[in-house]
NUVEXLUM-167663 format. One record per residue (C-alpha): x, y, z negated. Coordinates in steps of 0.1 Angstrom, whole numbers, padded with zeros to 4 digits. Each point is the difference from the previous one (the first is absolute). Example, Ala and Ser with C-alpha at 12.3 -4.5 7.8 and 13.67 -1.06 7.14 Angstrom:
2
+-------+-------+-------+
|  east | north |    up |
+-------+-------+-------+
|  0123 | -0045 | -0078 |
|  0014 |  0034 |  0007 |
+-------+-------+-------+
# end
This chain:
613
+-------+-------+-------+
|  east | north |    up |
+-------+-------+-------+
| -0002 | -0002 | -0002 |
|  0015 |  0036 |  0012 |
|  0013 |  0025 | -0031 |
| -0026 |  0027 | -0008 |
|  0010 |  0035 |  0000 |
| -0023 |  0022 | -0013 |
|  0000 |  0044 |  0002 |
| -0005 |  0025 | -0020 |
| -0002 |  0038 |  0011 |
|  0017 |  0021 | -0019 |
| -0020 |  0032 |  0004 |
|  0012 |  0020 | -0026 |
|  0031 | -0003 |  0009 |
| -0007 |  0008 |  0039 |
| -0010 |  0034 | -0012 |
|  0027 |  0004 | -0026 |
|  0029 | -0013 |  0025 |
| -0014 |  0027 |  0025 |
| -0004 |  0031 | -0022 |
| -0008 |  0018 | -0029 |
| -0043 | -0006 | -0011 |
| -0023 | -0031 |  0002 |
| -0032 |  0000 |  0012 |
| -0030 |  0016 | -0021 |
| -0026 | -0028 | -0013 |
| -0026 |  0009 |  0027 |
|  0023 | -0010 |  0029 |
|  0012 | -0031 | -0020 |
| -0033 | -0010 | -0008 |
| -0008 |  0004 |  0039 |
|  0026 | -0019 |  0016 |
| -0001 | -0033 | -0025 |
| -0027 | -0019 |  0018 |
|  0018 |  0007 |  0032 |
|  0033 | -0016 | -0016 |
| -0023 | -0029 | -0012 |
| -0014 | -0007 |  0038 |
|  0033 | -0007 |  0009 |
|  0002 | -0030 | -0018 |
|  0038 | -0004 |  0000 |
|  0010 |  0013 | -0034 |
| -0005 | -0020 | -0033 |
|  0014 |  0028 | -0017 |
| -0001 |  0036 | -0002 |
|  0020 |  0026 | -0016 |
| -0022 |  0026 | -0016 |
|  0019 |  0021 | -0024 |
|  0027 |  0002 | -0021 |
|  0035 |  0021 | -0009 |
| -0006 |  0033 |  0023 |
| -0036 | -0006 |  0007 |
| -0015 |  0012 | -0032 |
|  0024 |  0031 | -0001 |
| -0007 |  0013 |  0031 |
| -0039 | -0002 | -0009 |
|  0006 |  0023 | -0028 |
|  0019 |  0025 |  0018 |
| -0028 |  0008 |  0026 |
| -0026 | -0003 | -0026 |
| -0014 | -0033 |  0002 |
| -0009 | -0025 | -0028 |
|  0023 | -0030 |  0007 |
| -0022 | -0022 | -0024 |
| -0028 |  0007 |  0021 |
|  0015 | -0010 |  0034 |
|  0017 | -0032 | -0015 |
| -0035 | -0014 | -0012 |
| -0015 |  0011 |  0034 |
|  0025 | -0010 |  0021 |
|  0008 | -0039 | -0011 |
| -0037 | -0005 | -0005 |
| -0004 | -0010 |  0038 |
|  0030 | -0024 |  0000 |
| -0014 | -0019 | -0033 |
| -0033 | -0006 |  0018 |
|  0021 | -0014 |  0033 |
|  0018 | -0022 | -0021 |
|  0033 |  0018 |  0009 |
|  0025 |  0008 | -0029 |
|  0010 |  0035 | -0012 |
|  0036 |  0005 | -0006 |
|  0020 |  0031 | -0015 |
|  0036 |  0014 | -0008 |
|  0012 |  0008 | -0033 |
|  0034 |  0009 | -0012 |
|  0004 | -0022 | -0031 |
|  0015 |  0023 | -0028 |
| -0014 |  0031 |  0022 |
| -0037 | -0010 |  0006 |
| -0010 |  0021 |  0027 |
|  0021 |  0030 | -0003 |
|  0034 |  0005 |  0003 |
|  0012 |  0001 | -0038 |
| -0001 | -0028 | -0021 |
| -0030 | -0005 | -0024 |
| -0009 | -0009 | -0039 |
| -0010 | -0033 | -0003 |
| -0033 |  0004 | -0010 |
| -0010 |  0020 |  0032 |
|  0014 | -0032 |  0024 |
| -0022 | -0020 | -0022 |
| -0031 |  0021 |  0009 |
|  0013 |  0004 |  0036 |
| -0008 | -0037 |  0006 |
| -0033 | -0004 | -0015 |
| -0013 |  0034 |  0019 |
|  0009 | -0010 |  0033 |
| -0014 | -0039 | -0006 |
| -0034 |  0018 | -0013 |
|  0001 |  0022 |  0030 |
|  0007 | -0030 |  0024 |
|  0035 | -0007 |  0009 |
|  0008 | -0036 |  0001 |
|  0041 | -0001 |  0003 |
|  0023 |  0023 | -0013 |
|  0035 | -0004 |  0021 |
|  0024 |  0013 | -0031 |
|  0031 |  0012 |  0010 |
|  0032 |  0020 | -0013 |
|  0025 |  0017 |  0015 |
|  0030 | -0015 | -0017 |
| -0015 | -0039 |  0001 |
|  0001 |  0007 | -0041 |
| -0016 | -0031 | -0011 |
| -0009 |  0018 | -0034 |
| -0018 |  0026 |  0021 |
| -0021 | -0030 |  0020 |
| -0005 | -0026 | -0025 |
| -0021 |  0022 | -0023 |
| -0023 |  0011 |  0030 |
| -0005 | -0036 |  0010 |
| -0013 | -0008 | -0036 |
| -0019 |  0030 | -0002 |
| -0016 | -0003 |  0035 |
| -0008 | -0037 | -0007 |
| -0017 |  0010 | -0034 |
| -0022 |  0021 |  0021 |
| -0011 | -0029 |  0021 |
|  0020 |  0013 |  0029 |
|  0021 | -0021 |  0025 |
|  0034 |  0010 | -0007 |
|  0022 |  0004 |  0032 |
|  0038 |  0004 | -0011 |
|  0022 |  0021 |  0024 |
|  0038 | -0008 |  0013 |
|  0004 |  0036 |  0010 |
|  0023 | -0009 |  0034 |
|  0030 |  0022 |  0012 |
|  0034 | -0009 |  0010 |
|  0036 |  0006 | -0022 |
|  0026 | -0023 | -0012 |
| -0019 | -0003 | -0031 |
| -0036 | -0009 |  0014 |
|  0009 | -0038 |  0015 |
| -0023 | -0029 |  0008 |
|  0009 | -0014 | -0032 |
| -0006 |  0029 | -0019 |
| -0036 |  0004 |  0015 |
| -0008 | -0040 | -0004 |
|  0010 |  0003 | -0039 |
| -0021 |  0031 | -0007 |
| -0027 | -0018 |  0017 |
|  0001 | -0031 | -0020 |
|  0002 |  0024 | -0034 |
| -0032 |  0013 |  0014 |
| -0017 | -0031 |  0005 |
|  0015 | -0011 | -0038 |
| -0017 |  0028 | -0010 |
| -0035 | -0006 |  0013 |
| -0003 |  0020 |  0032 |
| -0028 | -0017 |  0021 |
|  0016 |  0013 |  0034 |
|  0035 |  0012 |  0014 |
|  0003 |  0029 |  0026 |
|  0029 |  0011 |  0017 |
| -0005 |  0037 |  0002 |
|  0026 |  0011 |  0028 |
| -0009 |  0036 | -0005 |
|  0024 |  0013 |  0022 |
| -0002 | -0029 |  0027 |
|  0042 | -0007 | -0004 |
| -0005 | -0034 | -0013 |
|  0018 | -0023 |  0027 |
| -0021 | -0026 |  0012 |
|  0018 | -0031 | -0005 |
|  0008 |  0011 | -0034 |
| -0036 |  0010 | -0008 |
| -0010 | -0035 |  0014 |
|  0027 | -0019 | -0024 |
| -0013 |  0019 | -0028 |
| -0036 | -0014 |  0006 |
|  0010 | -0035 |  0008 |
|  0020 |  0002 | -0034 |
| -0030 |  0007 | -0020 |
| -0022 | -0024 |  0017 |
|  0026 | -0025 | -0013 |
| -0006 |  0012 | -0034 |
| -0034 | -0002 |  0003 |
| -0019 | -0010 |  0028 |
| -0031 |  0011 | -0011 |
|  0006 |  0034 | -0005 |
| -0018 |  0025 |  0024 |
|  0027 |  0025 |  0015 |
| -0010 |  0034 |  0021 |
|  0022 |  0018 |  0020 |
| -0005 |  0033 |  0004 |
|  0026 |  0023 |  0024 |
|  0003 |  0033 |  0017 |
|  0005 |  0004 |  0037 |
|  0023 |  0029 |  0004 |
|  0037 | -0016 |  0001 |
| -0015 | -0027 |  0023 |
|  0009 | -0031 | -0018 |
| -0038 | -0009 | -0010 |
| -0010 | -0024 |  0031 |
|  0028 | -0023 | -0003 |
| -0001 |  0004 | -0035 |
| -0037 | -0008 | -0005 |
|  0004 | -0031 |  0022 |
|  0029 | -0010 | -0020 |
| -0020 |  0003 | -0033 |
| -0029 | -0020 |  0014 |
|  0026 | -0032 |  0012 |
|  0009 |  0000 | -0033 |
| -0034 | -0001 | -0014 |
| -0014 |  0032 | -0008 |
| -0040 |  0003 | -0006 |
| -0007 |  0036 |  0006 |
|  0014 |  0026 |  0024 |
| -0009 |  0037 | -0007 |
| -0009 |  0019 |  0033 |
| -0011 |  0033 |  0014 |
| -0021 |  0009 |  0028 |
| -0001 |  0028 |  0030 |
|  0001 |  0026 | -0006 |
|  0020 | -0001 | -0033 |
|  0022 | -0032 |  0010 |
|  0039 |  0000 |  0007 |
|  0019 |  0032 | -0006 |
|  0006 |  0007 | -0037 |
| -0030 | -0024 | -0009 |
| -0006 | -0039 |  0010 |
|  0000 | -0026 |  0030 |
| -0036 |  0006 |  0016 |
| -0024 | -0034 | -0008 |
| -0006 | -0008 |  0042 |
|  0043 | -0003 |  0003 |
| -0002 | -0021 | -0031 |
| -0025 | -0019 |  0001 |
|  0011 | -0012 |  0039 |
|  0035 | -0005 | -0011 |
| -0012 | -0025 | -0023 |
| -0022 | -0016 |  0019 |
|  0025 | -0007 |  0025 |
|  0023 | -0013 | -0024 |
| -0027 | -0027 | -0006 |
| -0017 |  0012 | -0035 |
| -0033 |  0001 | -0010 |
| -0015 |  0038 | -0003 |
| -0034 |  0012 |  0008 |
| -0011 |  0019 |  0029 |
| -0007 |  0038 |  0001 |
| -0035 |  0015 |  0011 |
|  0013 |  0025 |  0022 |
| -0035 |  0019 |  0003 |
|  0004 |  0006 | -0038 |
|  0039 |  0008 |  0003 |
| -0012 |  0027 |  0025 |
| -0023 |  0014 | -0026 |
|  0027 |  0002 | -0027 |
|  0024 |  0012 |  0020 |
| -0025 |  0029 |  0015 |
| -0006 |  0007 | -0038 |
|  0035 |  0002 | -0012 |
|  0006 |  0027 |  0029 |
| -0033 |  0021 | -0012 |
|  0015 | -0001 | -0036 |
|  0036 |  0012 |  0017 |
| -0019 |  0028 |  0019 |
| -0019 |  0012 | -0029 |
|  0026 |  0011 | -0024 |
|  0022 | -0032 | -0004 |
|  0021 |  0005 |  0032 |
|  0013 |  0037 | -0014 |
|  0021 | -0015 | -0027 |
|  0019 | -0026 |  0028 |
|  0032 |  0010 |  0012 |
|  0004 | -0014 |  0039 |
|  0029 | -0018 | -0005 |
| -0016 | -0024 | -0027 |
| -0017 | -0015 |  0035 |
|  0035 | -0008 |  0014 |
|  0021 | -0031 | -0011 |
|  0040 |  0012 | -0009 |
|  0025 | -0027 | -0005 |
|  0020 |  0028 | -0019 |
| -0021 | -0010 | -0032 |
|  0021 | -0030 | -0004 |
|  0031 |  0019 | -0014 |
| -0020 |  0018 | -0023 |
| -0025 | -0024 | -0009 |
| -0028 |  0024 | -0006 |
| -0036 | -0017 | -0007 |
| -0027 |  0004 |  0023 |
| -0024 |  0012 | -0023 |
|  0021 |  0029 | -0010 |
|  0009 |  0011 |  0034 |
| -0036 |  0011 |  0004 |
|  0004 |  0028 | -0027 |
|  0036 |  0005 |  0005 |
| -0005 |  0015 |  0037 |
| -0027 |  0025 | -0013 |
|  0022 |  0011 | -0030 |
|  0027 |  0002 |  0022 |
| -0014 |  0028 |  0017 |
| -0004 |  0021 | -0030 |
|  0039 | -0009 | -0008 |
|  0010 |  0009 |  0037 |
| -0020 |  0030 | -0003 |
|  0015 |  0014 | -0031 |
|  0038 | -0012 |  0006 |
| -0002 |  0016 |  0035 |
| -0013 |  0033 | -0024 |
|  0032 |  0000 | -0013 |
|  0021 | -0005 |  0027 |
| -0016 |  0030 |  0019 |
|  0002 |  0024 | -0027 |
|  0040 | -0013 | -0006 |
|  0009 |  0003 |  0040 |
| -0002 | -0039 |  0005 |
| -0012 | -0020 |  0029 |
| -0035 | -0016 | -0008 |
| -0003 | -0039 | -0004 |
| -0023 | -0019 |  0022 |
| -0020 | -0030 | -0013 |
|  0016 | -0024 |  0015 |
|  0035 |  0016 | -0010 |
| -0015 |  0001 | -0036 |
| -0012 | -0036 |  0001 |
|  0034 | -0015 |  0010 |
|  0022 |  0018 | -0026 |
| -0029 | -0012 | -0027 |
|  0002 | -0035 |  0015 |
|  0036 |  0001 | -0003 |
|  0000 |  0013 | -0033 |
| -0023 | -0030 | -0013 |
|  0021 | -0025 |  0010 |
|  0031 |  0018 | -0020 |
| -0021 |  0005 | -0030 |
| -0016 | -0034 | -0005 |
|  0029 | -0018 | -0007 |
|  0015 |  0028 | -0024 |
| -0034 | -0006 | -0021 |
|  0000 | -0040 | -0001 |
| -0021 | -0010 |  0028 |
| -0038 |  0001 | -0013 |
| -0024 | -0009 |  0029 |
| -0012 |  0026 |  0019 |
| -0036 | -0001 | -0011 |
| -0022 |  0024 | -0021 |
|  0014 |  0019 | -0020 |
|  0034 | -0012 |  0007 |
| -0001 |  0009 |  0039 |
| -0011 |  0033 | -0011 |
|  0024 |  0005 | -0027 |
|  0032 | -0008 |  0025 |
| -0017 |  0021 |  0027 |
| -0005 |  0029 | -0024 |
|  0037 | -0005 | -0013 |
|  0014 | -0001 |  0037 |
| -0024 |  0026 |  0013 |
|  0012 |  0026 | -0031 |
|  0035 | -0011 |  0008 |
| -0003 |  0012 |  0035 |
| -0019 |  0031 | -0005 |
|  0026 |  0006 | -0027 |
|  0031 | -0004 |  0025 |
| -0013 |  0014 |  0028 |
|  0000 |  0034 | -0024 |
|  0035 | -0006 | -0009 |
| -0009 | -0015 | -0032 |
|  0013 | -0036 | -0020 |
| -0013 | -0030 |  0004 |
| -0023 | -0011 | -0027 |
| -0007 |  0034 | -0012 |
| -0034 | -0007 | -0004 |
| -0015 | -0033 | -0015 |
| -0035 | -0001 | -0014 |
| -0007 | -0016 | -0034 |
| -0018 | -0030 |  0015 |
|  0027 | -0006 |  0023 |
|  0022 |  0003 | -0030 |
| -0023 | -0027 | -0013 |
|  0008 | -0026 |  0025 |
|  0037 |  0004 | -0001 |
| -0003 | -0003 | -0040 |
| -0017 | -0029 | -0003 |
| -0034 |  0013 | -0012 |
| -0018 | -0017 |  0029 |
|  0016 | -0033 | -0002 |
|  0031 | -0014 |  0009 |
|  0020 |  0011 |  0033 |
|  0007 | -0031 |  0019 |
|  0036 |  0014 |  0007 |
|  0025 |  0024 | -0019 |
|  0000 |  0037 | -0002 |
|  0025 |  0021 |  0019 |
|  0029 |  0011 | -0027 |
| -0004 |  0037 |  0011 |
| -0042 | -0003 | -0010 |
|  0015 | -0021 | -0032 |
|  0020 |  0032 | -0010 |
| -0025 |  0028 |  0007 |
| -0025 | -0017 | -0021 |
|  0025 |  0000 | -0027 |
|  0010 |  0034 |  0006 |
| -0034 |  0010 | -0002 |
| -0009 | -0020 | -0032 |
| -0021 | -0027 |  0015 |
|  0004 | -0038 | -0011 |
| -0011 | -0028 |  0017 |
| -0023 | -0023 | -0008 |
| -0010 | -0039 | -0005 |
| -0027 | -0005 | -0019 |
| -0032 | -0011 |  0013 |
| -0014 |  0028 |  0023 |
| -0037 | -0002 | -0014 |
|  0016 |  0013 | -0034 |
|  0009 |  0031 |  0012 |
| -0035 |  0010 |  0004 |
| -0026 | -0005 | -0024 |
| -0037 | -0004 | -0005 |
| -0019 |  0029 |  0009 |
| -0041 | -0008 |  0008 |
| -0012 |  0017 | -0032 |
|  0017 |  0032 |  0008 |
| -0018 | -0002 |  0034 |
| -0032 | -0010 | -0014 |
|  0006 |  0030 | -0027 |
|  0000 |  0026 |  0034 |
| -0032 | -0017 |  0019 |
| -0017 |  0005 | -0031 |
|  0012 |  0037 | -0008 |
| -0009 |  0007 |  0038 |
| -0031 | -0019 | -0003 |
|  0010 | -0023 |  0026 |
| -0018 | -0035 |  0007 |
|  0022 | -0031 | -0005 |
| -0017 | -0014 |  0026 |
| -0012 | -0032 |  0012 |
|  0023 | -0029 | -0014 |
|  0022 |  0031 | -0016 |
|  0008 |  0008 |  0037 |
|  0004 |  0040 | -0002 |
|  0020 | -0005 | -0029 |
|  0026 | -0024 |  0016 |
|  0005 |  0025 |  0030 |
|  0008 |  0028 | -0026 |
|  0025 | -0023 | -0016 |
|  0013 | -0012 |  0030 |
|  0002 |  0036 |  0023 |
| -0003 |  0029 | -0028 |
|  0008 |  0023 |  0020 |
| -0020 | -0006 |  0033 |
| -0032 | -0012 | -0020 |
|  0003 |  0035 | -0019 |
|  0001 |  0017 |  0031 |
| -0026 | -0018 |  0014 |
| -0026 |  0007 | -0029 |
|  0006 |  0036 |  0002 |
| -0006 |  0000 |  0038 |
|  0038 |  0012 |  0008 |
|  0007 | -0030 |  0016 |
| -0031 |  0003 |  0028 |
|  0009 |  0038 |  0004 |
|  0036 | -0002 |  0004 |
| -0009 | -0032 |  0024 |
| -0022 |  0024 |  0022 |
|  0022 |  0030 |  0003 |
|  0027 | -0023 |  0013 |
| -0018 | -0017 |  0024 |
| -0015 |  0032 |  0009 |
|  0034 |  0010 |  0005 |
|  0008 | -0027 |  0022 |
| -0027 |  0001 |  0023 |
|  0009 |  0038 |  0004 |
|  0034 | -0007 |  0007 |
| -0008 | -0026 |  0028 |
| -0025 |  0022 |  0015 |
|  0025 |  0029 |  0000 |
|  0032 | -0008 |  0002 |
|  0012 |  0037 |  0004 |
| -0003 |  0008 | -0039 |
| -0003 |  0038 | -0013 |
|  0026 |  0015 | -0021 |
| -0003 | -0013 | -0034 |
| -0014 |  0023 | -0027 |
|  0020 |  0011 | -0028 |
| -0003 | -0019 | -0032 |
|  0013 |  0020 | -0026 |
|  0012 |  0037 | -0001 |
|  0019 |  0023 | -0021 |
| -0013 |  0034 | -0014 |
|  0016 |  0025 | -0022 |
| -0025 |  0020 | -0025 |
|  0017 |  0028 | -0023 |
|  0033 | -0013 |  0002 |
| -0009 | -0039 | -0004 |
|  0000 | -0024 |  0028 |
| -0026 | -0024 |  0001 |
| -0006 | -0036 |  0022 |
| -0036 | -0001 |  0010 |
| -0014 | -0031 |  0016 |
| -0024 |  0004 |  0029 |
| -0025 | -0024 |  0011 |
| -0023 |  0000 |  0029 |
| -0036 | -0014 |  0009 |
| -0013 | -0024 | -0027 |
|  0034 | -0005 | -0015 |
|  0007 |  0015 | -0032 |
|  0033 |  0013 | -0010 |
|  0020 | -0014 | -0027 |
|  0000 |  0019 | -0031 |
|  0030 |  0006 | -0027 |
| -0009 | -0016 | -0031 |
| -0001 |  0024 | -0030 |
| -0004 | -0026 | -0025 |
|  0029 |  0000 | -0029 |
|  0025 |  0032 | -0006 |
|  0029 |  0007 |  0018 |
|  0021 |  0008 | -0031 |
|  0023 |  0030 |  0015 |
| -0004 | -0009 |  0034 |
| -0024 |  0019 |  0021 |
| -0026 | -0019 |  0018 |
|  0003 | -0002 |  0034 |
|  0036 |  0011 |  0005 |
|  0032 | -0021 |  0001 |
|  0015 | -0022 |  0026 |
| -0021 | -0026 |  0024 |
|  0003 | -0034 | -0005 |
| -0004 | -0017 |  0037 |
| -0015 | -0030 |  0012 |
|  0030 | -0028 |  0009 |
| -0022 | -0013 |  0025 |
| -0038 |  0000 |  0017 |
| -0028 | -0017 | -0020 |
| -0024 |  0003 | -0025 |
|  0005 |  0018 | -0031 |
| -0004 | -0011 | -0036 |
|  0003 |  0008 | -0037 |
|  0001 | -0036 | -0011 |
|  0003 | -0035 |  0019 |
| -0026 | -0016 | -0027 |
| -0020 |  0008 | -0029 |
|  0031 | -0010 | -0022 |
|  0017 |  0032 |  0004 |
| -0008 |  0038 | -0010 |
| -0004 |  0021 |  0025 |
|  0026 |  0033 |  0002 |
| -0018 |  0033 | -0007 |
|  0010 |  0034 |  0004 |
|  0019 |  0014 | -0031 |
|  0016 | -0034 | -0006 |
|  0039 |  0000 | -0007 |
|  0018 | -0027 |  0022 |
|  0037 | -0012 |  0000 |
|  0021 | -0005 |  0032 |
| -0011 | -0033 |  0014 |
| -0033 | -0004 | -0020 |
| -0028 | -0013 |  0026 |
| -0026 |  0028 |  0009 |
| -0020 | -0017 |  0020 |
| -0002 | -0023 |  0032 |
| -0005 | -0003 |  0038 |
| -0015 | -0029 |  0014 |
|  0014 | -0011 |  0035 |
|  0001 | -0031 |  0021 |
| -0021 | -0012 | -0033 |
|  0026 |  0005 | -0026 |
| -0001 |  0026 | -0024 |
|  0035 |  0021 | -0001 |
|  0009 |  0016 | -0034 |
|  0005 |  0039 |  0004 |
|  0027 |  0013 | -0025 |
|  0010 |  0030 | -0012 |
|  0032 |  0011 |  0014 |
|  0007 |  0024 | -0032 |
| -0011 |  0004 | -0035 |
| -0027 |  0028 | -0003 |
| -0039 |  0006 | -0007 |
| -0026 | -0006 |  0026 |
| -0016 |  0034 |  0010 |
| -0024 | -0015 |  0032 |
| -0011 | -0030 |  0013 |
| -0010 |  0009 |  0034 |
| -0017 | -0032 |  0011 |
| -0032 | -0017 | -0010 |
|  0010 | -0039 | -0009 |
| -0014 | -0018 |  0034 |
|  0007 |  0024 |  0021 |
|  0021 | -0006 |  0030 |
|  0035 |  0019 |  0004 |
|  0024 |  0005 |  0026 |
|  0040 | -0003 | -0005 |
|  0016 |  0031 | -0016 |
| -0034 |  0013 | -0010 |
|  0000 |  0015 | -0035 |
| -0019 | -0017 | -0024 |
|  0015 |  0014 | -0036 |
|  0014 |  0027 | -0011 |
|  0027 | -0002 | -0033 |
|  0014 |  0029 | -0016 |
+-------+-------+-------+
# end
């Protein structure tokens, strides 16, 4: 009898690998029946990492989305699966233990059958508790091997890792080839090794198409005994996404495997609906380069799921860098030039920070570190001159054990800054916090939600959830989308209007913020006394990069205010850029005499954000 290979449609990842946002719930519910009628999918990836955050970012409740989106698949007997980041849950940063346990209970209640658990460090201390929590909640626990190509990540390394997960109770194993750089023959050997250890364990293969290996890899893992293959479909297949279901199905059929047929009428209907979503608003966040396969990705090994947002973010980085270059009489860079510099720097940085698998959040950390190095060196500054705290946490071991050694220059830098390397269980650094979030919801009069799902969203994504509840997230998204539409329809942009002017009155100089239309100008805070310093006077503290300004990165910190005395090196706030919080430190001792932007405001590099006297 022919071996049967089953297919999963990674609908969430199709969008995340293409651009920045996911479809709205009304769009998801509309496309689900057509996907079901295609008849070739036994599984659909409905939600997970990235999905819920971007729902909040454009003002939609992700709990409503997940419940309505998974329902039609259950009724049709199709399993739903999601992606989770082990210690990090659904976000970039580590979660408290009680939030992690609640996570699986909520997702099971909402209708998600399978959770794909991964840790970019492949640290079993991060993955095994999630296996246990998922099983306690009644979910199928699929443990992932994060695939990459390095001297450390050998066939033996991955087979032994899978054995550890199976012994710990994993129901299934996923080969998560998030960058598509796993070498086909080696991947086949990994699958064969796992099946030799436990022939009944279900194995699912996930690969991105960008570098060009994926079709050969799919064939190799299928021959070695793989059970499920993740696929995409047009118009979001190939490029930074996934191999198209039609090509994969035909290839495996020709190779002698039993596969389900595709209802092509339903395929075309689904394809049309996806294009409608693309044309509605999602396409404004999908760079054209993400439709193209690119073997240059083999060297840096950046994952397809990150390339979608990377190309969008890179537009802003390039604009900011070129603004500086123009001001300093230097020639501007093109997107391709910046991209090649970034890829080369990622390849340089990656071994220096211990070969973490380049998958969320560590792909962002390594990419952000590399990009900061490129930008700083383009400005004549030193490499490593800006390292965000969460990147330091990875280097120091607070996120888990790095696969390889850290470069001596970074060890020396950590020592000089008084930073210590850690070897404890990563969970020990992140104590329980659900009671604090319950208290916040009670104080605000917010409902905990069905199965505590609203409590979970606040605890998992505090800043995004607060912005969602206040309406700021929706307003920011609608403004950004309107700006993108206007830019596309009218490429010749008008002159940029000033945001601030300086005026003199009775011998005193004041900086006045200007707002246009419905925008409100940011106010200088007047809380607290300024001692001997005159409010509003002093030297400007400038934003070191472009992003969103926040006074704190979480509710454990007390925000600075006008009148506070600070010492050189004190953290005054953060700029959130490329999914990391970059600390802004005082460059001298003094008193804060003005805070020139509101928490959550977008700032450009060299914008004044505070005054110190």
